[in-house]
PALO-14885 format. One record per residue: residue number from 0; x, y, z of N, C-alpha, C in turn. Coordinates in pm, whole numbers, plus 50000, padded with zeros to 5 digits. Example, Ala and Ser with C-alpha at 12.3 -4.5 7.8 and 13.67 -1.06 7.14 Angstrom:
+-------+-------+-------+-------+-------+-------+-------+-------+-------+-------+
| mivex |    nX |    nY |    nZ |   caX |   caY |   caZ |    cX |    cY |    cZ |
+-------+-------+-------+-------+-------+-------+-------+-------+-------+-------+
|     0 | 51319 | 49431 | 50780 | 51230 | 49550 | 50780 | 51320 | 49670 | 50780 |
|     1 | 51285 | 49775 | 50708 | 51367 | 49894 | 50714 | 51290 | 50003 | 50787 |
+-------+-------+-------+-------+-------+-------+-------+-------+-------+-------+
This chain:
+-------+-------+-------+-------+-------+-------+-------+-------+-------+-------+
| mivex |    nX |    nY |    nZ |   caX |   caY |   caZ |    cX |    cY |    cZ |
+-------+-------+-------+-------+-------+-------+-------+-------+-------+-------+
|     0 | 43287 | 28274 | 32985 | 43172 | 28199 | 32940 | 43059 | 28296 | 32915 |
|     1 | 43003 | 28295 | 32793 | 42891 | 28383 | 32761 | 42762 | 28330 | 32818 |
|     2 | 42661 | 28417 | 32822 | 42534 | 28375 | 32881 | 42463 | 28273 | 32793 |
|     3 | 42485 | 28277 | 32661 | 42425 | 28175 | 32575 | 42484 | 28038 | 32609 |
|     4 | 42618 | 28033 | 32625 | 42682 | 27906 | 32663 | 42632 | 27861 | 32800 |
|     5 | 42620 | 27955 | 32891 | 42573 | 27923 | 33026 | 42431 | 27869 | 33021 |
|     6 | 42345 | 27935 | 32942 | 42206 | 27890 | 32930 | 42202 | 27748 | 32873 |
|     7 | 42284 | 27723 | 32771 | 42287 | 27590 | 32710 | 42336 | 27486 | 32810 |
|     8 | 42435 | 27522 | 32893 | 42485 | 27428 | 32994 | 42379 | 27400 | 33099 |
|     9 | 42307 | 27504 | 33141 | 42200 | 27485 | 33239 | 42093 | 27393 | 33181 |
|    10 | 42055 | 27417 | 33055 | 41953 | 27333 | 32991 | 42001 | 27188 | 32979 |
|    11 | 42128 | 27170 | 32943 | 42182 | 27034 | 32930 | 42176 | 26961 | 33064 |
|    12 | 42220 | 27028 | 33171 | 42216 | 26965 | 33303 | 42072 | 26941 | 33349 |
|    13 | 41983 | 27035 | 33322 | 41842 | 27017 | 33360 | 41782 | 26899 | 33284 |
|    14 | 41816 | 26888 | 33155 | 41765 | 26778 | 33073 | 41816 | 26645 | 33127 |
|    15 | 41947 | 26638 | 33162 | 42002 | 26514 | 33217 | 41931 | 26477 | 33347 |
|    16 | 41914 | 26576 | 33435 | 41846 | 26549 | 33562 | 41702 | 26505 | 33539 |
|    17 | 41633 | 26571 | 33448 | 41493 | 26537 | 33421 | 41483 | 26396 | 33365 |
|    18 | 41574 | 26359 | 33274 | 41569 | 26226 | 33216 | 41592 | 26120 | 33323 |
|    19 | 41682 | 26146 | 33416 | 41706 | 26051 | 33525 | 41584 | 26040 | 33615 |
|    20 | 41523 | 26153 | 33644 | 41401 | 26154 | 33727 | 41290 | 26078 | 33656 |
|    21 | 41277 | 26100 | 33526 | 41174 | 26031 | 33448 | 41195 | 25880 | 33452 |
|    22 | 41320 | 25836 | 33435 | 41349 | 25692 | 33440 | 41308 | 25635 | 33574 |
|    23 | 41346 | 25704 | 33683 | 41311 | 25655 | 33817 | 41161 | 25654 | 33838 |
|    24 | 41092 | 25758 | 33794 | 40947 | 25766 | 33811 | 40879 | 25655 | 33731 |
|    25 | 40927 | 25630 | 33610 | 40869 | 25523 | 33530 | 40893 | 25387 | 33592 |
|    26 | 41012 | 25366 | 33650 | 41039 | 25239 | 33719 | 40942 | 25221 | 33835 |
|    27 | 40923 | 25326 | 33914 | 40829 | 25318 | 34026 | 40688 | 25289 | 33977 |
|    28 | 40646 | 25361 | 33874 | 40511 | 25343 | 33821 | 40492 | 25201 | 33768 |
|    29 | 40593 | 25149 | 33696 | 40584 | 25012 | 33645 | 40574 | 24912 | 33758 |
|    30 | 40651 | 24935 | 33863 | 40647 | 24846 | 33978 | 40509 | 24847 | 34044 |
|    31 | 40454 | 24966 | 34062 | 40321 | 24978 | 34122 | 40216 | 24913 | 34032 |
|    32 | 40228 | 24935 | 33902 | 40133 | 24876 | 33807 | 40145 | 24724 | 33808 |
|    33 | 40265 | 24675 | 33814 | 40285 | 24530 | 33819 | 40220 | 24471 | 33945 |
|    34 | 40240 | 24537 | 34058 | 40176 | 24491 | 34181 | 40024 | 24494 | 34170 |
|    35 | 39971 | 24600 | 34108 | 39825 | 24609 | 34091 | 39776 | 24498 | 33999 |
|    36 | 39851 | 24467 | 33894 | 39813 | 24358 | 33803 | 39816 | 24224 | 33874 |
|    37 | 39917 | 24201 | 33955 | 39925 | 24075 | 34031 | 39806 | 24064 | 34124 |
|    38 | 39775 | 24172 | 34191 | 39661 | 24173 | 34283 | 39531 | 24149 | 34208 |
|    39 | 39517 | 24211 | 34091 | 39396 | 24192 | 34010 | 39386 | 24047 | 33964 |
|    40 | 39498 | 23989 | 33923 | 39498 | 23848 | 33881 | 39462 | 23756 | 33996 |
|    41 | 39512 | 23787 | 34116 | 39478 | 23706 | 34233 | 39328 | 23710 | 34260 |
|    42 | 39270 | 23828 | 34247 | 39126 | 23842 | 34270 | 39049 | 23772 | 34158 |
|    43 | 39100 | 23784 | 34035 | 39035 | 23719 | 33922 | 39027 | 23568 | 33943 |
|    44 | 39136 | 23511 | 33988 | 39140 | 23366 | 34007 | 39039 | 23321 | 34111 |
|    45 | 38999 | 23408 | 34197 | 38897 | 23374 | 34296 | 38758 | 23376 | 34234 |
|    46 | 38746 | 23427 | 34111 | 38620 | 23428 | 34040 | 38519 | 23526 | 34096 |
|    47 | 38564 | 23629 | 34155 | 38473 | 23727 | 34215 | 38452 | 23842 | 34118 |
|    48 | 38347 | 23830 | 34034 | 38325 | 23927 | 33927 | 38302 | 24070 | 33978 |
|    49 | 38224 | 24088 | 34080 | 38198 | 24224 | 34128 | 38326 | 24286 | 34183 |
|    50 | 38405 | 24206 | 34249 | 38533 | 24257 | 34300 | 38624 | 24289 | 34181 |
|    51 | 38616 | 24207 | 34076 | 38698 | 24231 | 33957 | 38662 | 24366 | 33896 |
|    52 | 38532 | 24395 | 33885 | 38492 | 24526 | 33832 | 38543 | 24638 | 33921 |
|    53 | 38531 | 24618 | 34053 | 38581 | 24719 | 34146 | 38732 | 24737 | 34132 |
|    54 | 38802 | 24624 | 34115 | 38947 | 24631 | 34100 | 38986 | 24702 | 33970 |
|    55 | 38909 | 24675 | 33864 | 38937 | 24741 | 33736 | 38920 | 24892 | 33750 |
|    56 | 38814 | 24932 | 33817 | 38790 | 25074 | 33841 | 38899 | 25134 | 33929 |
|    57 | 38933 | 25059 | 34035 | 39038 | 25103 | 34127 | 39171 | 25114 | 34054 |
|    58 | 39198 | 25020 | 33965 | 39323 | 25021 | 33889 | 39331 | 25146 | 33801 |
|    59 | 39219 | 25179 | 33730 | 39219 | 25300 | 33646 | 39242 | 25425 | 33730 |
|    60 | 39172 | 25427 | 33845 | 39187 | 25543 | 33934 | 39330 | 25550 | 33988 |
|    61 | 39386 | 25435 | 34024 | 39524 | 25432 | 34075 | 39622 | 25478 | 33970 |
|    62 | 39601 | 25434 | 33846 | 39691 | 25478 | 33738 | 39685 | 25628 | 33718 |
|    63 | 39565 | 25684 | 33724 | 39552 | 25830 | 33709 | 39625 | 25900 | 33824 |
|    64 | 39610 | 25848 | 33945 | 39679 | 25908 | 34061 | 39830 | 25892 | 34049 |
|    65 | 39873 | 25775 | 34000 | 40017 | 25752 | 33982 | 40073 | 25853 | 33882 |
|    66 | 40002 | 25869 | 33770 | 40047 | 25965 | 33668 | 40058 | 26106 | 33724 |
|    67 | 39958 | 26145 | 33802 | 39958 | 26278 | 33862 | 40076 | 26293 | 33958 |
|    68 | 40099 | 26192 | 34040 | 40213 | 26197 | 34134 | 40346 | 26201 | 34060 |
|    69 | 40355 | 26124 | 33952 | 40478 | 26126 | 33872 | 40501 | 26266 | 33816 |
|    70 | 40396 | 26327 | 33762 | 40410 | 26461 | 33705 | 40452 | 26561 | 33812 |
|    71 | 40389 | 26554 | 33930 | 40427 | 26646 | 34039 | 40571 | 26623 | 34080 |
|    72 | 40608 | 26497 | 34094 | 40743 | 26463 | 34136 | 40846 | 26512 | 34035 |
|    73 | 40816 | 26490 | 33908 | 40908 | 26534 | 33803 | 40921 | 26686 | 33804 |
|    74 | 40809 | 26756 | 33814 | 40811 | 26902 | 33816 | 40894 | 26955 | 33933 |
|    75 | 40870 | 26899 | 34052 | 40945 | 26944 | 34170 | 41094 | 26916 | 34155 |
|    76 | 41128 | 26797 | 34105 | 41269 | 26761 | 34092 | 41338 | 26845 | 33984 |
|    77 | 41269 | 26871 | 33876 | 41330 | 26952 | 33769 | 41348 | 27095 | 33817 |
|    78 | 41250 | 27151 | 33889 | 41264 | 27286 | 33943 | 41383 | 27292 | 34040 |
|    79 | 41395 | 27189 | 34124 | 41508 | 27184 | 34218 | 41639 | 27175 | 34142 |
|    80 | 41640 | 27093 | 34037 | 41762 | 27078 | 33956 | 41798 | 27210 | 33887 |
|    81 | 41698 | 27282 | 33836 | 41725 | 27411 | 33772 | 41785 | 27507 | 33874 |
|    82 | 41726 | 27514 | 33992 | 41778 | 27603 | 34097 | 41923 | 27568 | 34130 |
|    83 | 41951 | 27439 | 34140 | 42086 | 27393 | 34173 | 42185 | 27429 | 34063 |
|    84 | 42147 | 27404 | 33938 | 42235 | 27433 | 33826 | 42258 | 27583 | 33812 |
|    85 | 42152 | 27662 | 33826 | 42165 | 27808 | 33817 | 42256 | 27860 | 33928 |
|    86 | 42238 | 27807 | 34048 | 42321 | 27851 | 34160 | 42469 | 27820 | 34135 |
|    87 | 42495 | 27699 | 34085 | 42635 | 27662 | 34056 | 42691 | 27748 | 33942 |
|    88 | 42609 | 27774 | 33840 | 42655 | 27857 | 33727 | 42684 | 27999 | 33774 |
|    89 | 42597 | 28051 | 33862 | 42615 | 28185 | 33917 | 42751 | 28193 | 33987 |
|    90 | 42780 | 28095 | 34072 | 42906 | 28093 | 34146 | 43024 | 28078 | 34051 |
|    91 | 43007 | 27996 | 33948 | 43114 | 27976 | 33851 | 43148 | 28106 | 33779 |
|    92 | 43047 | 28185 | 33746 | 43071 | 28314 | 33681 | 43149 | 28405 | 33774 |
|    93 | 43106 | 28412 | 33902 | 43174 | 28499 | 33997 | 43322 | 28462 | 34014 |
|    94 | 43352 | 28333 | 34002 | 43489 | 28286 | 34023 | 43570 | 28279 | 33892 |
|    95 | 43505 | 28307 | 33780 | 43572 | 28297 | 33651 | 43684 | 28401 | 33639 |
|    96 | 43795 | 28364 | 33576 | 43902 | 28462 | 33552 | 43856 | 28574 | 33457 |
|    97 | 43749 | 28551 | 33382 | 43699 | 28650 | 33287 | 43597 | 28745 | 33351 |
|    98 | 43563 | 28721 | 33474 | 43458 | 28800 | 33538 | 43496 | 28948 | 33551 |
|    99 | 43620 | 28977 | 33589 | 43663 | 29117 | 33599 | 43648 | 29186 | 33463 |
|   100 | 43690 | 29117 | 33356 | 43678 | 29173 | 33221 | 43532 | 29200 | 33186 |
|   101 | 43443 | 29110 | 33229 | 43299 | 29128 | 33206 | 43250 | 29256 | 33275 |
|   102 | 43289 | 29276 | 33400 | 43251 | 29397 | 33473 | 43306 | 29523 | 33405 |
|   103 | 43435 | 29519 | 33374 | 43500 | 29635 | 33313 | 43436 | 29669 | 33178 |
|   104 | 43415 | 29568 | 33095 | 43355 | 29592 | 32963 | 43216 | 29654 | 32978 |
|   105 | 43136 | 29600 | 33068 | 43001 | 29653 | 33089 | 43004 | 29797 | 33138 |
|   106 | 43095 | 29828 | 33227 | 43105 | 29964 | 33281 | 43160 | 30062 | 33177 |
|   107 | 43247 | 30015 | 33090 | 43300 | 30103 | 32986 | 43193 | 30140 | 32883 |
|   108 | 43087 | 30060 | 32873 | 42978 | 30090 | 32780 | 42884 | 30198 | 32834 |
|   109 | 42894 | 30228 | 32964 | 42808 | 30330 | 33025 | 42862 | 30468 | 32989 |
|   110 | 42771 | 30559 | 32954 | 42809 | 30696 | 32919 | 42815 | 30780 | 33047 |
|   111 | 42931 | 30782 | 33110 | 42949 | 30853 | 33236 | 42946 | 31003 | 33215 |
|   112 | 42875 | 31073 | 33302 | 42869 | 31219 | 33298 | 42955 | 31281 | 33408 |
|   113 | 42978 | 31204 | 33514 | 43065 | 31254 | 33621 | 43001 | 31256 | 33758 |
|   114 | 42876 | 31211 | 33771 | 42813 | 31211 | 33903 | 42760 | 31072 | 33940 |
|   115 | 42808 | 30969 | 33873 | 42753 | 30835 | 33890 | 42806 | 30764 | 34014 |
|   116 | 42724 | 30668 | 34056 | 42765 | 30576 | 34163 | 42760 | 30435 | 34104 |
|   117 | 42872 | 30365 | 34114 | 42878 | 30226 | 34070 | 42861 | 30139 | 34194 |
|   118 | 42764 | 30050 | 34187 | 42737 | 29962 | 34301 | 42778 | 29820 | 34264 |
|   119 | 42863 | 29763 | 34346 | 42909 | 29625 | 34331 | 42862 | 29545 | 34452 |
|   120 | 42874 | 29415 | 34443 | 42848 | 29333 | 34562 | 42963 | 29355 | 34661 |
|   121 | 42940 | 29322 | 34787 | 43047 | 29334 | 34886 | 43170 | 29255 | 34843 |
|   122 | 43144 | 29134 | 34796 | 43252 | 29044 | 34753 | 43331 | 29105 | 34638 |
|   123 | 43262 | 29157 | 34537 | 43330 | 29219 | 34423 | 43400 | 29348 | 34462 |
|   124 | 43340 | 29421 | 34554 | 43401 | 29546 | 34601 | 43538 | 29517 | 34666 |
|   125 | 43541 | 29413 | 34749 | 43669 | 29378 | 34814 | 43771 | 29330 | 34711 |
|   126 | 43727 | 29254 | 34613 | 43820 | 29198 | 34515 | 43865 | 29299 | 34410 |
|   127 | 43771 | 29381 | 34360 | 43800 | 29459 | 34241 | 43782 | 29610 | 34255 |
|   128 | 43720 | 29657 | 34361 | 43679 | 29797 | 34371 | 43784 | 29897 | 34330 |
|   129 | 43898 | 29893 | 34396 | 44003 | 29993 | 34370 | 44061 | 29978 | 34229 |
|   130 | 44091 | 29856 | 34188 | 44149 | 29832 | 34057 | 44050 | 29868 | 33946 |
|   131 | 43923 | 29837 | 33966 | 43820 | 29869 | 33868 | 43810 | 30021 | 33850 |
|   132 | 43814 | 30092 | 33960 | 43809 | 30238 | 33955 | 43926 | 30294 | 33875 |
|   133 | 44045 | 30244 | 33901 | 44165 | 30289 | 33828 | 44155 | 30258 | 33679 |
|   134 | 44106 | 30139 | 33646 | 44096 | 30099 | 33506 | 43993 | 30184 | 33430 |
|   135 | 43880 | 30213 | 33493 | 43778 | 30296 | 33428 | 43834 | 30435 | 33402 |
|   136 | 43901 | 30492 | 33501 | 43958 | 30626 | 33485 | 44069 | 30626 | 33380 |
|   137 | 44147 | 30519 | 33377 | 44255 | 30510 | 33278 | 44197 | 30502 | 33137 |
|   138 | 44090 | 30426 | 33119 | 44037 | 30403 | 32985 | 43934 | 30507 | 32939 |
|   139 | 43866 | 30573 | 33034 | 43763 | 30671 | 32997 | 43805 | 30814 | 33028 |
|   140 | 43920 | 30832 | 33083 | 43962 | 30966 | 33124 | 43933 | 30983 | 33272 |
|   141 | 43983 | 31087 | 33326 | 43971 | 31109 | 33470 | 43832 | 31162 | 33505 |
|   142 | 43731 | 31075 | 33496 | 43594 | 31116 | 33525 | 43566 | 31098 | 33674 |
|   143 | 43466 | 31169 | 33721 | 43431 | 31164 | 33863 | 43315 | 31067 | 33884 |
|   144 | 43336 | 30967 | 33967 | 43231 | 30873 | 34006 | 43275 | 30811 | 34138 |
|   145 | 43182 | 30743 | 34201 | 43220 | 30672 | 34323 | 43177 | 30526 | 34310 |
|   146 | 43250 | 30439 | 34377 | 43216 | 30296 | 34379 | 43182 | 30259 | 34522 |
|   147 | 43069 | 30190 | 34538 | 43030 | 30143 | 34671 | 42972 | 30003 | 34659 |
|   148 | 42948 | 29941 | 34773 | 42889 | 29808 | 34771 | 42741 | 29818 | 34807 |
|   149 | 42666 | 29723 | 34755 | 42522 | 29721 | 34781 | 42470 | 29579 | 34790 |
|   150 | 42342 | 29567 | 34798 | 42277 | 29438 | 34820 | 42252 | 29367 | 34687 |
|   151 | 42361 | 29332 | 34619 | 42352 | 29253 | 34497 | 42453 | 29140 | 34510 |
|   152 | 42437 | 29036 | 34428 | 42526 | 28920 | 34437 | 42637 | 28923 | 34333 |
|   153 | 42616 | 28994 | 34224 | 42717 | 28999 | 34119 | 42675 | 29097 | 34012 |
|   154 | 42770 | 29131 | 33925 | 42742 | 29232 | 33824 | 42753 | 29371 | 33884 |
|   155 | 42675 | 29466 | 33831 | 42684 | 29603 | 33883 | 42555 | 29679 | 33855 |
|   156 | 42541 | 29788 | 33928 | 42436 | 29887 | 33904 | 42507 | 30021 | 33894 |
|   157 | 42468 | 30103 | 33798 | 42519 | 30240 | 33789 | 42400 | 30332 | 33813 |
|   158 | 42414 | 30421 | 33910 | 42308 | 30517 | 33941 | 42360 | 30658 | 33918 |
|   159 | 42270 | 30740 | 33864 | 42300 | 30883 | 33850 | 42170 | 30959 | 33863 |
|   160 | 42178 | 31090 | 33856 | 42056 | 31171 | 33862 | 41969 | 31150 | 33739 |
|   161 | 42032 | 31114 | 33626 | 41960 | 31102 | 33499 | 41918 | 30960 | 33462 |
|   162 | 41990 | 30860 | 33511 | 41960 | 30723 | 33467 | 42011 | 30621 | 33569 |
|   163 | 41959 | 30501 | 33557 | 42008 | 30384 | 33631 | 42036 | 30274 | 33529 |
|   164 | 42144 | 30202 | 33548 | 42175 | 30086 | 33465 | 42185 | 29967 | 33560 |
|   165 | 42098 | 29869 | 33538 | 42100 | 29749 | 33620 | 42158 | 29636 | 33537 |
|   166 | 42284 | 29605 | 33564 | 42352 | 29496 | 33494 | 42395 | 29392 | 33597 |
|   167 | 42302 | 29360 | 33689 | 42333 | 29260 | 33790 | 42319 | 29121 | 33730 |
|   168 | 42392 | 29027 | 33785 | 42379 | 28890 | 33740 | 42241 | 28836 | 33773 |
|   169 | 42185 | 28882 | 33885 | 42051 | 28838 | 33922 | 41951 | 28870 | 33811 |
|   170 | 41958 | 28993 | 33759 | 41866 | 29034 | 33652 | 41893 | 28956 | 33524 |
|   171 | 42020 | 28934 | 33493 | 42055 | 28859 | 33373 | 41999 | 28717 | 33381 |
|   172 | 42017 | 28651 | 33495 | 41963 | 28517 | 33512 | 41810 | 28519 | 33509 |
|   173 | 41752 | 28620 | 33566 | 41606 | 28633 | 33566 | 41556 | 28647 | 33422 |
|   174 | 41631 | 28717 | 33337 | 41591 | 28736 | 33198 | 41604 | 28609 | 33114 |
|   175 | 41703 | 28523 | 33144 | 41718 | 28401 | 33065 | 41637 | 28285 | 33123 |
|   176 | 41587 | 28302 | 33244 | 41513 | 28192 | 33308 | 41387 | 28149 | 33231 |
|   177 | 41307 | 28242 | 33173 | 41191 | 28195 | 33096 | 41228 | 28102 | 32981 |
|   178 | 41340 | 28130 | 32914 | 41384 | 28042 | 32806 | 41420 | 27904 | 32860 |
|   179 | 41490 | 27904 | 32975 | 41528 | 27777 | 33037 | 41403 | 27699 | 33077 |
|   180 | 41307 | 27767 | 33139 | 41186 | 27700 | 33182 | 41104 | 27650 | 33064 |
|   181 | 41107 | 27723 | 32953 | 41037 | 27678 | 32832 | 41098 | 27547 | 32782 |
|   182 | 41231 | 27541 | 32780 | 41298 | 27418 | 32739 | 41266 | 27304 | 32835 |
|   183 | 41268 | 27334 | 32963 | 41236 | 27232 | 33063 | 41091 | 27189 | 33048 |
|   184 | 41003 | 27281 | 33010 | 40863 | 27247 | 32984 | 40851 | 27141 | 32877 |
|   185 | 40934 | 27150 | 32774 | 40935 | 27048 | 32669 | 40976 | 26913 | 32728 |
|   186 | 41075 | 26915 | 32816 | 41118 | 26791 | 32882 | 41004 | 26733 | 32964 |
|   187 | 40932 | 26819 | 33035 | 40820 | 26773 | 33117 | 40708 | 26714 | 33032 |
|   188 | 40682 | 26774 | 32916 | 40579 | 26718 | 32827 | 40619 | 26579 | 32781 |
|   189 | 40748 | 26562 | 32753 | 40798 | 26430 | 32715 | 40779 | 26333 | 32832 |
|   190 | 40807 | 26380 | 32951 | 40788 | 26295 | 33071 | 40642 | 26259 | 33087 |
|   191 | 40555 | 26354 | 33058 | 40412 | 26328 | 33069 | 40369 | 26223 | 32968 |
|   192 | 40422 | 26233 | 32847 | 40390 | 26131 | 32745 | 40440 | 25994 | 32791 |
|   193 | 40561 | 25991 | 32846 | 40615 | 25864 | 32895 | 40532 | 25809 | 33010 |
|   194 | 40491 | 25898 | 33099 | 40410 | 25854 | 33215 | 40274 | 25806 | 33170 |
|   195 | 40216 | 25867 | 33067 | 40083 | 25827 | 33024 | 40086 | 25698 | 32943 |
|   196 | 40205 | 25653 | 32906 | 40213 | 25529 | 32829 | 40216 | 25406 | 32919 |
|   197 | 40219 | 25426 | 33051 | 40219 | 25310 | 33141 | 40079 | 25261 | 33169 |
+-------+-------+-------+-------+-------+-------+-------+-------+-------+-------+
């Protein structure tokens, strides 16, 4: 699965979650508004004009507060949904049958000089370390490098005296996250329009 496909899947799931959250928030807001209208009508029937003006003011203020709470709730839920989807996508990549090929392809693109250190996650080191080393040497020639584990969750880092290559999944997700958040921002603006129509 490519990162474009992954990004699109994350956006699709975030959009679905946001739309569900928006529906629930609008239902709550409509219910609160309906209760406020019933209360206002009850007060109206009592013929208490000053209370009616107070209720009208209170209703406007309540609606503004409801809208603000809806926006906060939607934002928090969408952020939580993004975190959840990204976390699941991250794990899916690590467990993908194509993941080893992704690591190997990325490492073969590095211009090895012979003094590099390849850093993998502990999990990847246990699964692929020895085989990855053999494959790189088989495909690039018998070059000198070492493979070790480090504090990363996926992907790799290559360190040498001359350069560092950070191809960790964490960095990749960090780089696509602004695009995801921009798309989610559009969803939130739609939610805001929906919330302001109540």
